[in-house]
MARLUMSE-907246 format. One record per residue: x, z, y of N, C-alpha, C in turn. Coordinates in nm, 3 decimals, m for minus. Each point is the difference from the previous one (the first is absolute). Layout:
((X,Z,Y),(X,Z,Y),(X,Z,Y)) ...
# end
This chain:
((m4.654,0.486,1.017),(0.046,m0.105,0.087),(m0.084,m0.121,m0.023)) ((m0.040,m0.065,0.105),(m0.084,m0.110,m0.010),(0.069,m0.130,m0.039)) ((m0.078,m0.094,m0.036),(0.063,m0.136,m0.039),(0.037,m0.069,0.131)) ((0.096,m0.086,m0.010),(0.042,m0.081,0.115),(m0.065,m0.133,0.000)) ((m0.017,m0.057,0.116),(m0.069,m0.128,0.010),(0.092,m0.114,m0.051)) ((m0.059,m0.111,m0.029),(0.078,m0.116,m0.053),(0.101,m0.044,0.111)) ((m0.037,0.003,0.119),(0.093,m0.041,0.110),(0.120,0.095,0.007)) ((m0.031,0.131,m0.018),(0.113,0.096,0.004),(0.091,m0.017,m0.120)) ((m0.062,m0.025,m0.114),(0.078,m0.025,m0.125),(0.085,m0.128,0.013)) ((m0.055,m0.103,0.062),(0.077,m0.121,0.021),(0.115,0.022,0.099)) ((m0.028,0.081,0.101),(0.103,0.030,0.101),(0.113,0.084,m0.066)) ((m0.034,0.094,m0.080),(0.097,0.080,m0.073),(0.080,m0.084,m0.096)) ((m0.066,m0.095,m0.070),(0.074,m0.082,m0.093),(0.098,m0.090,0.070)) ((m0.042,m0.052,0.122),(0.095,m0.074,0.079),(0.118,0.080,0.047)) ((m0.023,0.122,0.040),(0.106,0.088,0.043),(0.095,0.037,m0.120)) ((m0.059,0.018,m0.117),(0.082,0.027,m0.119),(0.083,m0.121,m0.033)) ((m0.056,m0.120,0.000),(0.079,m0.123,m0.030),(0.113,m0.020,0.099)) ((m0.028,0.024,0.132),(0.104,m0.013,0.099),(0.114,0.100,m0.022)) ((m0.037,0.128,m0.031),(0.098,0.100,m0.025),(0.082,m0.029,m0.130)) ((m0.073,m0.054,m0.101),(0.064,m0.042,m0.124),(0.105,m0.107,0.025)) ((m0.038,m0.097,0.078),(0.099,m0.113,0.033),(0.121,0.059,0.070)) ((m0.022,0.093,0.100),(0.110,0.058,0.074),(0.090,0.077,m0.095)) ((m0.052,0.084,m0.085),(0.078,0.080,m0.091),(0.077,m0.087,m0.094)) ((m0.063,m0.102,m0.055),(0.068,m0.088,m0.097),(0.104,m0.085,0.067)) ((m0.005,m0.020,0.132),(0.109,m0.071,0.070),(0.117,0.093,0.026)) ((m0.020,0.134,m0.025),(0.107,0.095,0.023),(m0.011,0.066,0.137)) ((m0.109,m0.017,0.063),(m0.020,0.068,0.133),(m0.062,0.139,m0.027)) ((0.086,0.093,m0.034),(m0.047,0.133,m0.036),(0.003,0.093,0.126)) ((m0.090,0.090,0.009),(0.006,0.091,0.113),(0.109,0.106,m0.028)) ((0.054,0.066,0.106),(0.101,0.100,m0.024),(m0.048,0.110,m0.092)) ((0.077,0.021,m0.104),(m0.037,0.102,m0.098),(m0.098,m0.048,m0.109)) ((m0.044,m0.122,0.008),(m0.100,m0.053,m0.090),(0.068,m0.074,m0.117)) ((m0.078,m0.015,m0.102),(0.046,m0.077,m0.121),(m0.097,m0.110,m0.021)) ((0.029,m0.082,m0.098),(m0.082,m0.115,m0.032),(m0.089,0.049,m0.109)) ((m0.106,0.076,0.036),(m0.089,0.057,m0.103),(m0.143,0.013,0.060)) ((m0.095,0.044,m0.084),(m0.138,0.009,0.042),(m0.026,0.099,0.114)) ((0.083,0.107,m0.002),(m0.026,0.103,0.111),(0.040,m0.066,0.131)) ((0.104,m0.070,0.011),(0.041,m0.064,0.124),(m0.099,m0.113,0.032)) ((m0.046,m0.069,m0.102),(m0.102,m0.110,0.029),(m0.126,0.067,0.056)) ((m0.046,0.109,m0.048),(m0.118,0.063,0.053),(0.021,0.047,0.144)) ((0.116,0.060,0.023),(0.029,0.045,0.142),(0.006,m0.113,0.095)) ((0.071,m0.114,m0.039),(0.017,m0.112,0.087),(m0.129,m0.075,0.025)) ((m0.092,m0.002,m0.101),(m0.126,m0.071,0.023),(m0.105,0.088,0.062)) ((0.023,0.128,0.005),(m0.104,0.089,0.062),(m0.116,0.036,m0.090)) ((0.013,m0.012,m0.131),(m0.107,0.038,m0.099),(0.054,0.119,m0.079)) ((m0.096,0.076,m0.058),(0.045,0.106,m0.091),(0.051,m0.048,m0.127)) ((0.101,0.066,m0.052),(0.063,m0.041,m0.129),(m0.097,0.007,m0.118)) ((m0.099,0.086,0.007),(m0.090,0.010,m0.110),(m0.075,m0.125,m0.028)) ((m0.013,m0.086,0.099),(m0.075,m0.128,m0.019),(0.072,m0.093,m0.091)) ((0.127,0.026,m0.029),(0.076,m0.088,m0.091),(m0.009,0.040,m0.151)) ((m0.068,0.113,m0.027),(m0.002,0.051,m0.133),(m0.145,m0.007,m0.054)) ((m0.018,m0.003,m0.136),(m0.136,0.002,m0.056),(m0.078,0.128,0.027)) ((m0.129,m0.016,0.001),(m0.087,0.115,0.031),(m0.084,0.030,m0.126)) ((m0.076,0.106,0.004),(m0.093,0.032,m0.106),(m0.139,0.012,0.057)) ((m0.097,m0.055,m0.073),(m0.140,0.014,0.035),(m0.044,0.142,m0.032)) ((m0.121,0.036,0.041),(m0.045,0.138,m0.021),(m0.015,0.024,m0.152)) ((m0.026,m0.103,m0.076),(m0.008,0.015,m0.144),(0.133,0.001,m0.074)) ((0.110,m0.014,0.075),(0.134,0.007,m0.058),(0.056,m0.133,m0.040)) ((m0.075,m0.107,0.018),(0.049,m0.132,m0.037),(0.092,m0.050,0.116)) ((0.110,m0.065,m0.036),(0.091,m0.051,0.106),(m0.052,m0.123,0.075)) ((0.029,m0.009,0.124),(m0.016,m0.117,0.080),(0.117,m0.025,0.086)) ((0.029,m0.130,0.035),(0.117,m0.028,0.079),(m0.013,0.052,0.142)) ((0.112,0.038,0.054),(0.004,0.048,0.139),(m0.025,m0.125,0.088)) ((m0.036,0.020,0.128),(m0.032,m0.112,0.087),(0.112,m0.094,0.027)) ((0.125,0.050,m0.006),(0.116,m0.087,0.026),(0.090,m0.003,m0.119)) ((m0.044,0.035,m0.115),(0.082,0.007,m0.122),(0.058,m0.144,m0.028)) ((m0.077,m0.100,0.021),(0.041,m0.137,m0.030),(0.122,m0.036,0.094)) ((m0.001,0.053,0.121),(0.116,m0.025,0.090),(0.123,0.072,m0.040)) ((m0.022,0.131,m0.055),(0.111,0.074,m0.049),(0.072,m0.071,m0.115)) ((m0.089,m0.053,m0.091),(0.058,m0.077,m0.118),(0.066,m0.123,0.044)) ((m0.049,m0.070,0.103),(0.066,m0.121,0.051),(0.134,0.037,0.062)) ((0.006,0.111,0.073),(0.122,0.053,0.058),(0.103,0.026,m0.106)) ((m0.043,0.073,m0.105),(0.094,0.032,m0.108),(0.053,m0.124,m0.075)) ((m0.085,m0.098,m0.020),(0.040,m0.128,m0.064),(0.098,m0.074,0.091)) ((m0.026,m0.006,0.122),(0.090,m0.070,0.091),(0.134,0.074,0.016)) ((m0.002,0.128,m0.002),(0.126,0.079,0.011),(0.080,m0.021,m0.132)) ((m0.061,0.000,m0.110),(0.069,m0.016,m0.131),(0.058,m0.140,m0.005)) ((m0.080,m0.100,0.043),(0.049,m0.136,0.001),(0.123,m0.022,0.087)) ((0.001,0.067,0.118),(0.115,m0.006,0.088),(0.125,0.073,m0.068)) ((m0.024,0.108,m0.058),(0.111,0.071,m0.065),(0.056,m0.077,m0.117)) ((m0.083,m0.065,m0.079),(0.046,m0.085,m0.107),(0.074,m0.122,0.048)) ((m0.035,m0.048,0.116),(0.072,m0.112,0.059),(0.136,0.044,0.062)) ((0.022,0.129,m0.002),(0.134,0.048,0.047),(0.000,0.038,0.148)) ((m0.116,m0.006,0.063),(m0.006,0.044,0.137),(m0.037,0.147,0.009)) ((0.077,0.078,0.079),(m0.029,0.139,0.016),(m0.062,0.018,0.132)) ((m0.129,0.036,m0.005),(m0.079,0.012,0.126),(0.032,0.130,0.068)) ((0.022,0.104,m0.071),(0.020,0.135,0.051),(0.148,0.021,0.017)) ((0.055,0.010,0.120),(0.150,0.018,0.016),(0.043,0.136,m0.056)) ((m0.091,0.092,m0.002),(0.038,0.133,m0.060),(0.027,m0.011,m0.148)) ((m0.078,m0.088,m0.068),(0.023,m0.025,m0.142),(0.135,m0.067,m0.024)) ((0.034,m0.092,0.084),(0.133,m0.068,m0.004),(0.110,0.099,0.021)) ((m0.021,0.090,0.096),(0.104,0.105,0.027),(0.013,0.095,m0.123)) ((m0.109,0.035,m0.057),(0.005,0.089,m0.118),(0.076,m0.072,m0.111)) ((m0.033,m0.130,m0.028),(0.072,m0.068,m0.102),(0.149,m0.009,0.031)) ((0.033,m0.028,0.121),(0.148,m0.008,0.038),(0.067,0.135,m0.014)) ((m0.069,0.106,0.041),(0.059,0.130,m0.015),(0.018,0.042,m0.146)) ((m0.099,m0.035,m0.081),(0.012,0.035,m0.148),(0.114,m0.073,m0.063)) ((0.021,m0.124,0.045),(0.116,m0.079,m0.056),(0.130,0.066,0.050)) ((0.002,0.044,0.126),(0.120,0.059,0.053),(0.032,0.130,m0.069)) ((m0.104,0.081,m0.031),(0.014,0.129,m0.066),(0.059,m0.027,m0.143)) ((m0.058,m0.100,m0.072),(0.053,m0.038,m0.136),(0.149,m0.037,0.004)) ((0.032,m0.072,0.105),(0.143,m0.050,0.010),(0.089,0.126,0.030)) ((m0.045,0.087,0.089),(0.078,0.117,0.033),(0.013,0.092,m0.125)) ((m0.104,0.015,m0.075),(0.008,0.084,m0.120),(0.103,m0.060,m0.097)) ((0.002,m0.134,m0.013),(0.097,m0.066,m0.083),(0.144,0.028,0.049)) ((0.019,m0.010,0.129),(0.129,0.028,0.059),(0.049,0.142,m0.023)) ((m0.093,0.094,0.009),(0.029,0.140,m0.020),(0.044,0.024,m0.146)) ((m0.071,m0.067,m0.094),(0.030,0.015,m0.141),(0.143,m0.054,m0.030)) ((0.030,m0.120,0.059),(0.132,m0.056,m0.020),(0.109,0.084,0.064)) ((m0.023,0.060,0.117),(0.096,0.091,0.063),(0.021,0.128,m0.086)) ((m0.110,0.046,m0.052),(0.014,0.120,m0.084),(0.084,m0.027,m0.121)) ((m0.020,m0.118,m0.063),(0.078,m0.039,m0.114),(0.151,m0.013,0.041)) ((0.026,m0.065,0.107),(0.137,m0.017,0.047),(0.065,0.137,0.027)) ((m0.076,0.092,0.065),(0.049,0.132,0.033),(0.030,0.070,m0.132)) ((m0.083,m0.005,m0.101),(0.027,0.063,m0.125),(0.125,m0.053,m0.063)) ((0.020,m0.131,0.004),(0.121,m0.061,m0.056),(0.124,0.050,0.074)) ((m0.005,0.007,0.135),(0.115,0.043,0.074),(0.025,0.151,m0.024)) ((m0.100,0.079,m0.020),(0.018,0.140,m0.027),(0.061,0.019,m0.136)) ((m0.039,m0.078,m0.096),(0.062,0.008,m0.134),(0.146,m0.044,0.003)) ((0.026,m0.106,0.077),(0.138,m0.049,0.021),(0.090,0.108,0.061)) ((m0.049,0.062,0.105),(0.067,0.106,0.071),(0.035,0.115,m0.098)) ((m0.098,0.043,m0.079),(0.021,0.108,m0.095),(0.109,m0.043,m0.100)) ((m0.008,m0.117,m0.049),(0.097,m0.050,m0.099),(0.138,m0.009,0.060)) ((0.009,m0.053,0.126),(0.131,m0.013,0.068),(0.060,0.135,0.026)) ((m0.077,0.097,0.037),(0.045,0.138,0.028),(0.054,0.065,m0.130)) ((m0.067,m0.017,m0.109),(0.043,0.049,m0.124),(0.132,m0.062,m0.049)) ((0.009,m0.131,0.020),(0.122,m0.074,m0.034),(0.119,0.046,0.082)) ((m0.024,0.016,0.126),(0.108,0.046,0.088),(0.043,0.141,m0.042)) ((m0.093,0.088,m0.031),(0.041,0.137,m0.047),(0.076,m0.007,m0.131)) ((m0.041,m0.087,m0.090),(0.075,m0.015,m0.124),(0.139,m0.059,0.022)) ((0.012,m0.091,0.088),(0.130,m0.058,0.028),(0.092,0.109,0.070)) ((m0.056,0.075,0.090),(0.076,0.101,0.064),(0.048,0.112,m0.099)) ((m0.088,0.036,m0.095),(0.044,0.091,m0.108),(0.107,m0.062,m0.080)) ((m0.005,m0.125,m0.037),(0.100,m0.064,m0.078),(0.133,m0.010,0.078)) ((m0.002,m0.023,0.127),(0.120,m0.009,0.087),(0.069,0.143,0.002)) ((m0.080,0.100,0.011),(0.056,0.134,0.001),(0.055,0.035,m0.131)) ((m0.060,m0.038,m0.108),(0.052,0.021,m0.135),(0.134,m0.070,m0.021)) ((0.009,m0.127,0.042),(0.123,m0.073,m0.010),(0.116,0.061,0.088)) ((m0.036,0.054,0.113),(0.101,0.056,0.085),(0.055,0.128,m0.066)) ((m0.097,0.076,m0.058),(0.044,0.123,m0.069),(0.089,m0.033,m0.121)) ((m0.038,m0.110,m0.072),(0.087,m0.037,m0.115),(0.135,m0.048,0.045)) ((0.005,m0.075,0.109),(0.129,m0.055,0.050),(0.084,0.117,0.051)) ((m0.057,0.097,0.064),(0.073,0.119,0.051),(0.057,0.081,m0.121)) ((m0.083,0.007,m0.108),(0.049,0.075,m0.111),(0.111,m0.060,m0.074)) ((0.008,m0.130,0.000),(0.111,m0.070,m0.070),(0.128,0.012,0.077)) ((0.002,0.001,0.125),(0.116,0.018,0.085),(0.090,m0.122,0.014)) ((m0.036,m0.111,m0.061),(0.079,m0.121,0.007),(m0.044,m0.100,0.110)) ((m0.090,0.044,0.083),(m0.049,m0.088,0.104),(0.041,0.048,0.139)) ((0.065,m0.083,0.070),(0.041,0.042,0.137),(m0.094,m0.061,0.106)) ((m0.024,0.068,0.105),(m0.083,m0.049,0.104),(0.087,m0.082,0.094)) ((m0.061,m0.102,0.052),(0.062,m0.090,0.096),(m0.008,0.066,0.137)) ((0.093,m0.029,0.086),(m0.013,0.064,0.136),(m0.107,m0.074,0.075)) ((m0.072,0.079,0.076),(m0.111,m0.054,0.081),(0.055,m0.034,0.137)) ((m0.020,m0.120,0.044),(0.042,m0.042,0.128),(m0.127,m0.035,0.078)) ((m0.023,0.076,0.104),(m0.122,m0.027,0.075),(0.033,m0.076,0.130)) ((m0.081,m0.093,0.033),(0.017,m0.072,0.125),(0.107,m0.101,m0.005)) ((0.066,m0.021,m0.113),(0.109,m0.100,m0.010),(m0.054,m0.118,m0.072)) ((0.032,m0.120,0.050),(m0.047,m0.120,m0.061),(0.106,m0.045,m0.106)) ((m0.038,m0.087,m0.084),(0.087,m0.054,m0.101),(0.116,m0.078,0.067)) ((0.124,0.012,m0.051),(0.111,m0.068,0.071),(m0.008,m0.147,0.002)) ((m0.067,m0.059,m0.102),(0.003,m0.147,m0.009),(m0.135,m0.058,0.019)) ((m0.095,0.068,0.055),(m0.133,m0.053,0.020),(m0.097,0.039,m0.115)) ((m0.114,m0.066,0.006),(m0.095,0.034,m0.107),(0.026,m0.073,m0.132)) ((m0.060,0.056,m0.103),(0.025,m0.058,m0.134),(m0.094,m0.111,m0.026)) ((m0.088,m0.038,0.086),(m0.101,m0.098,m0.031),(0.048,m0.139,0.010)) 
# end
């Protein structure tokens, strides 16, 4: 690939700076992020120009637009440290992660409450069974003694003098 002219390089740098400003203002294309890939697509240059290159002898040299990529990253970090979220997808991810954490906490609390209620139900059932067994034993003992008379059962009849309360 041949070298580009100075005017083409200047035109590309202007396009990169304009795209950089748009992205950092939050004007992201559909499906795009605030990253170098989107910056390259929006400015119309190849992404490889943002990364360092190697000479034929293996020594490193900066990419033609590497200084702009570093400027983009610095500005993006500065905005993030200032509390501004440029990428709405990142804000959505943070919001959803917080929501997931809250829902996990709620599930843990509900599981604990359910375990307590299950233990209470088991305890109540065993107490009722023990009380029933004791009632039956007392009835058998009372029947064996023979000195207990049963009261007549009156169904549907109210107390003659009203309630006892």
